[in-house]
Every structure is written in structure tokens, then in C-alpha cells.
LUMBALUM-906054 format. One record per atom (N, C-alpha, C): residue number from 1; z, y, x. Coordinates in nm, 3 decimals. Example, Ala and Ser with C-alpha at 12.3 -4.5 7.8 and 13.67 -1.06 7.14 Angstrom:
BEGIN
NODE num       z       y       x
NODE   1   0.780  -0.569   1.319
NODE   1   0.780  -0.450   1.230
NODE   1   0.780  -0.330   1.320
NODE   2   0.708  -0.225   1.285
NODE   2   0.714  -0.106   1.367
NODE   2   0.787   0.003   1.290
// end
This chain:
BEGIN
NODE num       z       y       x
NODE   1  -3.017  -7.774 -17.242
NODE   1  -2.922  -7.654 -17.307
NODE   1  -2.980  -7.571 -17.382
NODE   2  -2.909  -7.562 -17.484
NODE   2  -2.947  -7.469 -17.584
NODE   2  -2.908  -7.317 -17.573
NODE   3  -2.951  -7.195 -17.633
NODE   3  -2.889  -7.095 -17.636
NODE   3  -2.854  -7.039 -17.758
NODE   4  -2.773  -6.939 -17.780
NODE   4  -2.757  -6.866 -17.897
NODE   4  -2.831  -6.873 -18.031
NODE   5  -2.974  -6.840 -17.981
NODE   5  -3.049  -6.831 -18.096
NODE   5  -3.077  -6.998 -18.147
NODE   6  -3.077  -7.087 -18.088
NODE   6  -3.111  -7.191 -18.115
NODE   6  -2.980  -7.254 -18.209
NODE   7  -2.858  -7.236 -18.153
NODE   7  -2.723  -7.275 -18.189
NODE   7  -2.729  -7.201 -18.343
NODE   8  -2.732  -7.098 -18.362
NODE   8  -2.760  -7.007 -18.477
NODE   8  -2.874  -7.083 -18.575
NODE   9  -2.975  -7.115 -18.548
NODE   9  -3.082  -7.158 -18.594
NODE   9  -3.029  -7.307 -18.667
NODE  10  -2.960  -7.392 -18.605
NODE  10  -2.880  -7.512 -18.648
NODE  10  -2.763  -7.478 -18.752
NODE  11  -2.706  -7.364 -18.728
NODE  11  -2.571  -7.345 -18.821
NODE  11  -2.682  -7.301 -18.957
NODE  12  -2.779  -7.236 -18.958
NODE  12  -2.856  -7.184 -19.082
NODE  12  -2.936  -7.300 -19.142
NODE  13  -2.966  -7.390 -19.081
NODE  13  -3.041  -7.501 -19.134
NODE  13  -2.927  -7.604 -19.198
NODE  14  -2.834  -7.608 -19.133
NODE  14  -2.719  -7.672 -19.224
NODE  14  -2.675  -7.598 -19.338
NODE  15  -2.677  -7.461 -19.323
NODE  15  -2.645  -7.376 -19.422
NODE  15  -2.735  -7.411 -19.572
NODE  16  -2.852  -7.412 -19.522
NODE  16  -2.985  -7.438 -19.624
NODE  16  -2.955  -7.561 -19.682
NODE  17  -2.917  -7.675 -19.604
NODE  17  -2.893  -7.797 -19.649
NODE  17  -2.759  -7.833 -19.736
NODE  18  -2.676  -7.766 -19.689
NODE  18  -2.548  -7.758 -19.782
NODE  18  -2.572  -7.696 -19.920
NODE  19  -2.647  -7.594 -19.926
NODE  19  -2.649  -7.540 -20.069
NODE  19  -2.763  -7.625 -20.146
NODE  20  -2.857  -7.684 -20.093
NODE  20  -2.960  -7.763 -20.158
NODE  20  -2.889  -7.886 -20.198
NODE  21  -2.812  -7.947 -20.116
NODE  21  -2.750  -8.059 -20.174
NODE  21  -2.617  -8.056 -20.244
NODE  22  -2.563  -7.913 -20.246
NODE  22  -2.423  -7.913 -20.290
NODE  22  -2.313  -7.982 -20.206
NODE  23  -2.351  -7.972 -20.082
NODE  23  -2.253  -8.048 -19.977
NODE  23  -2.149  -7.960 -19.950
NODE  24  -2.041  -7.950 -20.021
NODE  24  -1.908  -7.873 -19.975
NODE  24  -1.857  -7.918 -19.826
NODE  25  -1.841  -8.044 -19.821
NODE  25  -1.805  -8.077 -19.660
NODE  25  -1.914  -7.977 -19.537
NODE  26  -2.032  -8.007 -19.568
NODE  26  -2.127  -7.945 -19.486
NODE  26  -2.064  -7.781 -19.490
NODE  27  -2.080  -7.728 -19.609
NODE  27  -2.058  -7.602 -19.640
NODE  27  -1.945  -7.529 -19.558
NODE  28  -1.830  -7.611 -19.557
NODE  28  -1.710  -7.571 -19.515
NODE  28  -1.709  -7.567 -19.341
NODE  29  -1.828  -7.656 -19.302
NODE  29  -1.821  -7.644 -19.164
NODE  29  -1.913  -7.514 -19.110
NODE  30  -1.990  -7.471 -19.188
NODE  30  -2.055  -7.358 -19.160
NODE  30  -2.029  -7.233 -19.162
NODE  31  -1.906  -7.214 -19.255
NODE  31  -1.841  -7.090 -19.295
NODE  31  -1.725  -7.099 -19.232
NODE  32  -1.667  -6.990 -19.166
NODE  32  -1.544  -6.961 -19.136
NODE  32  -1.459  -6.977 -19.249
NODE  33  -1.313  -7.036 -19.251
NODE  33  -1.241  -7.059 -19.345
NODE  33  -1.215  -6.920 -19.416
NODE  34  -1.202  -6.812 -19.333
NODE  34  -1.156  -6.665 -19.371
NODE  34  -1.298  -6.580 -19.442
NODE  35  -1.408  -6.658 -19.434
NODE  35  -1.538  -6.588 -19.482
NODE  35  -1.532  -6.531 -19.619
NODE  36  -1.617  -6.425 -19.629
NODE  36  -1.640  -6.327 -19.752
NODE  36  -1.760  -6.361 -19.814
NODE  37  -1.773  -6.376 -19.928
NODE  37  -1.899  -6.395 -20.009
NODE  37  -1.913  -6.304 -20.109
NODE  38  -2.008  -6.210 -20.109
NODE  38  -2.046  -6.113 -20.215
NODE  38  -2.168  -6.048 -20.234
NODE  39  -2.177  -6.039 -20.355
NODE  39  -2.311  -5.972 -20.417
NODE  39  -2.290  -5.854 -20.514
NODE  40  -2.355  -5.749 -20.510
NODE  40  -2.342  -5.615 -20.582
NODE  40  -2.438  -5.644 -20.727
NODE  41  -2.494  -5.752 -20.729
NODE  41  -2.574  -5.801 -20.846
NODE  41  -2.519  -5.823 -20.977
NODE  42  -2.377  -5.827 -20.965
NODE  42  -2.269  -5.841 -21.080
NODE  42  -2.194  -5.707 -21.083
NODE  43  -2.177  -5.697 -21.222
NODE  43  -2.088  -5.558 -21.240
NODE  43  -1.956  -5.647 -21.281
NODE  44  -1.822  -5.600 -21.243
NODE  44  -1.822  -5.553 -21.133
NODE  44  -1.834  -5.617 -21.027
NODE  45  -1.840  -5.562 -20.881
NODE  45  -1.892  -5.640 -20.748
NODE  45  -1.809  -5.799 -20.740
NODE  46  -1.923  -5.876 -20.709
NODE  46  -1.862  -6.020 -20.712
NODE  46  -1.801  -6.037 -20.581
NODE  47  -1.687  -6.103 -20.545
NODE  47  -1.628  -6.129 -20.420
NODE  47  -1.555  -6.245 -20.448
NODE  48  -1.566  -6.312 -20.346
NODE  48  -1.508  -6.460 -20.329
NODE  48  -1.467  -6.512 -20.223
NODE  49  -1.356  -6.541 -20.202
NODE  49  -1.287  -6.603 -20.065
NODE  49  -1.369  -6.760 -20.071
NODE  50  -1.344  -6.803 -19.956
NODE  50  -1.389  -6.953 -19.946
NODE  50  -1.330  -7.062 -20.039
NODE  51  -1.201  -7.036 -20.071
NODE  51  -1.103  -7.110 -20.157
NODE  51  -1.174  -7.089 -20.297
NODE  52  -1.230  -6.982 -20.331
NODE  52  -1.286  -6.971 -20.467
NODE  52  -1.435  -7.031 -20.457
NODE  53  -1.497  -7.002 -20.371
NODE  53  -1.668  -7.029 -20.341
NODE  53  -1.675  -7.162 -20.343
NODE  54  -1.614  -7.247 -20.279
NODE  54  -1.652  -7.407 -20.255
NODE  54  -1.624  -7.455 -20.363
NODE  55  -1.536  -7.443 -20.484
NODE  55  -1.556  -7.519 -20.586
NODE  55  -1.648  -7.481 -20.675
NODE  56  -1.699  -7.371 -20.677
NODE  56  -1.825  -7.348 -20.730
NODE  56  -1.959  -7.413 -20.715
NODE  57  -1.988  -7.431 -20.584
NODE  57  -2.099  -7.503 -20.521
NODE  57  -2.076  -7.639 -20.566
NODE  58  -1.923  -7.709 -20.552
NODE  58  -1.906  -7.839 -20.572
NODE  58  -1.940  -7.861 -20.736
NODE  59  -1.921  -7.746 -20.834
NODE  59  -1.934  -7.788 -20.968
NODE  59  -2.096  -7.766 -21.018
NODE  60  -2.175  -7.738 -20.916
NODE  60  -2.311  -7.731 -20.950
NODE  60  -2.399  -7.870 -20.942
NODE  61  -2.474  -7.863 -21.017
NODE  61  -2.592  -7.972 -21.006
NODE  61  -2.681  -7.925 -20.897
NODE  62  -2.699  -8.007 -20.791
NODE  62  -2.776  -7.987 -20.671
NODE  62  -2.907  -7.975 -20.690
NODE  63  -2.986  -7.878 -20.645
NODE  63  -3.141  -7.881 -20.658
NODE  63  -3.187  -7.989 -20.601
NODE  64  -3.127  -8.047 -20.500
NODE  64  -3.175  -8.189 -20.431
NODE  64  -3.197  -8.269 -20.575
NODE  65  -3.076  -8.290 -20.629
NODE  65  -3.077  -8.400 -20.760
NODE  65  -3.202  -8.356 -20.856
NODE  66  -3.230  -8.218 -20.863
NODE  66  -3.330  -8.197 -20.956
NODE  66  -3.472  -8.183 -20.897
NODE  67  -3.457  -8.224 -20.760
NODE  67  -3.611  -8.242 -20.675
NODE  67  -3.681  -8.092 -20.679
NODE  68  -3.577  -7.995 -20.663
NODE  68  -3.662  -7.863 -20.659
NODE  68  -3.722  -7.847 -20.529
NODE  69  -3.844  -7.780 -20.543
NODE  69  -3.894  -7.746 -20.395
NODE  69  -3.814  -7.660 -20.327
NODE  70  -3.816  -7.669 -20.185
NODE  70  -3.732  -7.569 -20.078
NODE  70  -3.812  -7.481 -20.034
NODE  71  -3.793  -7.380 -20.023
NODE  71  -3.845  -7.246 -19.948
NODE  71  -3.736  -7.187 -19.879
NODE  72  -3.715  -7.263 -19.768
NODE  72  -3.576  -7.194 -19.696
NODE  72  -3.655  -7.089 -19.567
NODE  73  -3.632  -6.987 -19.541
NODE  73  -3.693  -6.903 -19.448
NODE  73  -3.589  -6.822 -19.375
NODE  74  -3.577  -6.839 -19.236
NODE  74  -3.525  -6.740 -19.160
NODE  74  -3.606  -6.627 -19.113
NODE  75  -3.568  -6.511 -19.145
NODE  75  -3.649  -6.384 -19.130
NODE  75  -3.636  -6.315 -18.972
NODE  76  -3.485  -6.351 -18.971
NODE  76  -3.445  -6.269 -18.852
NODE  76  -3.322  -6.324 -18.808
NODE  77  -3.289  -6.303 -18.670
NODE  77  -3.175  -6.318 -18.625
NODE  77  -3.135  -6.229 -18.505
NODE  78  -3.031  -6.185 -18.511
NODE  78  -2.981  -6.044 -18.416
NODE  78  -2.857  -6.108 -18.338
NODE  79  -2.836  -6.076 -18.214
NODE  79  -2.720  -6.094 -18.153
NODE  79  -2.656  -5.968 -18.131
NODE  80  -2.563  -5.952 -18.137
NODE  80  -2.473  -5.815 -18.139
NODE  80  -2.403  -5.842 -17.984
NODE  81  -2.389  -5.949 -17.932
NODE  81  -2.309  -5.986 -17.831
NODE  81  -2.285  -6.135 -17.800
NODE  82  -2.183  -6.201 -17.745
NODE  82  -2.166  -6.313 -17.686
NODE  82  -2.122  -6.413 -17.842
NODE  83  -2.060  -6.307 -17.926
NODE  83  -1.990  -6.395 -18.020
NODE  83  -1.995  -6.323 -18.156
NODE  84  -2.068  -6.244 -18.173
NODE  84  -2.147  -6.190 -18.302
NODE  84  -2.280  -6.193 -18.326
NODE  85  -2.312  -6.196 -18.453
NODE  85  -2.468  -6.222 -18.459
NODE  85  -2.491  -6.186 -18.622
NODE  86  -2.593  -6.151 -18.643
NODE  86  -2.667  -6.121 -18.782
NODE  86  -2.802  -6.230 -18.808
NODE  87  -2.796  -6.245 -18.931
NODE  87  -2.914  -6.318 -18.966
NODE  87  -2.969  -6.286 -19.108
NODE  88  -3.083  -6.282 -19.125
NODE  88  -3.147  -6.213 -19.269
NODE  88  -3.235  -6.361 -19.329
NODE  89  -3.174  -6.416 -19.410
NODE  89  -3.238  -6.526 -19.436
NODE  89  -3.295  -6.522 -19.590
NODE  90  -3.374  -6.623 -19.649
NODE  90  -3.453  -6.640 -19.776
NODE  90  -3.411  -6.783 -19.836
NODE  91  -3.412  -6.804 -19.960
NODE  91  -3.403  -6.926 -20.007
NODE  91  -3.418  -6.911 -20.169
NODE  92  -3.459  -7.037 -20.213
NODE  92  -3.481  -7.033 -20.368
NODE  92  -3.393  -7.155 -20.425
NODE  93  -3.339  -7.116 -20.537
NODE  93  -3.272  -7.230 -20.608
NODE  93  -3.262  -7.170 -20.761
NODE  94  -3.273  -7.300 -20.822
NODE  94  -3.280  -7.268 -20.984
NODE  94  -3.316  -7.145 -21.035
NODE  95  -3.473  -7.130 -20.979
NODE  95  -3.545  -7.037 -21.029
NODE  95  -3.529  -6.886 -20.999
NODE  96  -3.427  -6.879 -20.916
NODE  96  -3.407  -6.751 -20.836
NODE  96  -3.448  -6.745 -20.688
NODE  97  -3.492  -6.624 -20.660
NODE  97  -3.492  -6.623 -20.503
NODE  97  -3.379  -6.504 -20.433
NODE  98  -3.321  -6.587 -20.346
NODE  98  -3.229  -6.512 -20.280
NODE  98  -3.266  -6.461 -20.152
NODE  99  -3.196  -6.355 -20.100
NODE  99  -3.215  -6.260 -19.976
NODE  99  -3.063  -6.292 -19.935
NODE 100  -3.041  -6.354 -19.819
NODE 100  -2.888  -6.345 -19.772
NODE 100  -2.866  -6.278 -19.644
NODE 101  -2.770  -6.181 -19.649
NODE 101  -2.734  -6.129 -19.508
NODE 101  -2.629  -6.218 -19.474
NODE 102  -2.613  -6.306 -19.364
NODE 102  -2.528  -6.369 -19.289
NODE 102  -2.478  -6.309 -19.185
NODE 103  -2.341  -6.287 -19.156
NODE 103  -2.294  -6.242 -19.024
NODE 103  -2.205  -6.368 -18.964
NODE 104  -2.214  -6.364 -18.858
NODE 104  -2.162  -6.485 -18.763
NODE 104  -2.055  -6.441 -18.688
NODE 105  -1.965  -6.516 -18.653
NODE 105  -1.873  -6.496 -18.554
NODE 105  -1.858  -6.630 -18.460
NODE 106  -1.850  -6.609 -18.329
NODE 106  -1.844  -6.766 -18.254
NODE 106  -1.704  -6.763 -18.178
NODE 107  -1.621  -6.854 -18.254
NODE 107  -1.507  -6.884 -18.182
NODE 107  -1.464  -7.004 -18.147
NODE 108  -1.430  -7.024 -18.028
NODE 108  -1.391  -7.165 -17.946
NODE 108  -1.515  -7.220 -17.951
NODE 109  -1.640  -7.178 -17.908
NODE 109  -1.775  -7.222 -17.879
NODE 109  -1.866  -7.248 -17.996
NODE 110  -1.812  -7.205 -18.116
NODE 110  -1.905  -7.266 -18.231
NODE 110  -1.928  -7.132 -18.307
NODE 111  -2.046  -7.113 -18.370
NODE 111  -2.081  -7.015 -18.458
NODE 111  -2.055  -7.063 -18.589
NODE 112  -2.005  -6.984 -18.666
NODE 112  -1.990  -6.980 -18.818
NODE 112  -1.997  -6.834 -18.912
NODE 113  -2.033  -6.880 -19.028
NODE 113  -2.067  -6.765 -19.117
NODE 113  -1.917  -6.698 -19.145
NODE 114  -1.928  -6.562 -19.131
NODE 114  -1.807  -6.501 -19.155
NODE 114  -1.829  -6.401 -19.277
NODE 115  -1.937  -6.351 -19.313
NODE 115  -1.979  -6.300 -19.441
NODE 115  -2.111  -6.340 -19.483
NODE 116  -2.123  -6.359 -19.615
NODE 116  -2.247  -6.356 -19.683
NODE 116  -2.252  -6.288 -19.796
NODE 117  -2.349  -6.177 -19.801
NODE 117  -2.393  -6.064 -19.859
NODE 117  -2.526  -6.084 -19.930
NODE 118  -2.530  -6.115 -20.051
NODE 118  -2.673  -6.154 -20.095
NODE 118  -2.731  -6.054 -20.206
NODE 119  -2.842  -6.093 -20.231
NODE 119  -2.914  -6.015 -20.346
NODE 119  -3.006  -6.127 -20.416
NODE 120  -3.003  -6.115 -20.541
NODE 120  -3.075  -6.224 -20.615
NODE 120  -3.171  -6.158 -20.729
NODE 121  -3.313  -6.231 -20.715
NODE 121  -3.409  -6.188 -20.790
NODE 121  -3.491  -6.307 -20.843
NODE 122  -3.519  -6.269 -20.978
NODE 122  -3.592  -6.357 -21.064
NODE 122  -3.706  -6.409 -20.957
NODE 123  -3.755  -6.547 -20.969
NODE 123  -3.841  -6.599 -20.887
NODE 123  -3.983  -6.598 -20.959
NODE 124  -4.108  -6.554 -20.923
NODE 124  -4.228  -6.556 -20.996
NODE 124  -4.253  -6.686 -21.034
NODE 125  -4.307  -6.694 -21.157
NODE 125  -4.385  -6.805 -21.220
NODE 125  -4.462  -6.879 -21.120
NODE 126  -4.416  -6.993 -21.090
NODE 126  -4.509  -7.098 -21.005
NODE 126  -4.512  -7.053 -20.841
NODE 127  -4.403  -6.959 -20.804
NODE 127  -4.374  -6.948 -20.681
NODE 127  -4.316  -7.060 -20.620
NODE 128  -4.313  -7.079 -20.485
NODE 128  -4.256  -7.201 -20.418
NODE 128  -4.126  -7.127 -20.364
// end
């Protein structure tokens, strides 16, 4: 029997895999259809719906096809209750390091990302 932390860890692992492989089918399984994607790294603030975000990922050359090294880290998972959670995660892609704040909702017994708010930083030369 798995608990919510293990279930959330599985969803986050799928999230990392979806980004690394640019797998939009998997991406749509981990994100709620009404999820929000945003960053203040761009001006004006970048905000996308899932209908806007999925084609962006589909158009990318996947990090997997470029054999980029992976550096996916789950720093923290917090439960707010039975159906709401938060995770702080890090990953690297295309020479940039990302810190993602992911909020989750559990609907019909399934955890999905409801919001992704991220910070992008230049990755140090030679960093994994």
C-alpha cells in the first residue's frame, strides 16, 4: 500500500520524464487540464494554460535526444491535507537550471499538478 508521499513522488518522476523526453501524452497525465504555468522571469509575466503549454513542449527538441545529463531533484513535498500538496523540485535542461514550485490536487483518487510556478537560472559551466 502506498501513501500520498509515494504517490506524489511517482507523479513528480513522471513529470521529470515528460520534460526530459518532451512526452506530451505523459505531460497531460501529470497536469490537471485546468493547470496554470507561470514565471516572473519574463516581462511581462509569462502565464500559459495547458492548451498553450503542451504545444510548446511538443515543439522542443527533447533533452533525451540530445543526451543531456539529467539532474532532477525533489527537494521537498508537503501535504496540506488529503487532497492538496506542494513540491519544490529542481531540474536542468538546455543549459539552464530550474526551480519549480508545483501545487497538486487529488481528484478522483489521482494526484495532478494544478500549478507550476518556476524560476530559471543560468547553469554553471560544467555543472550537472
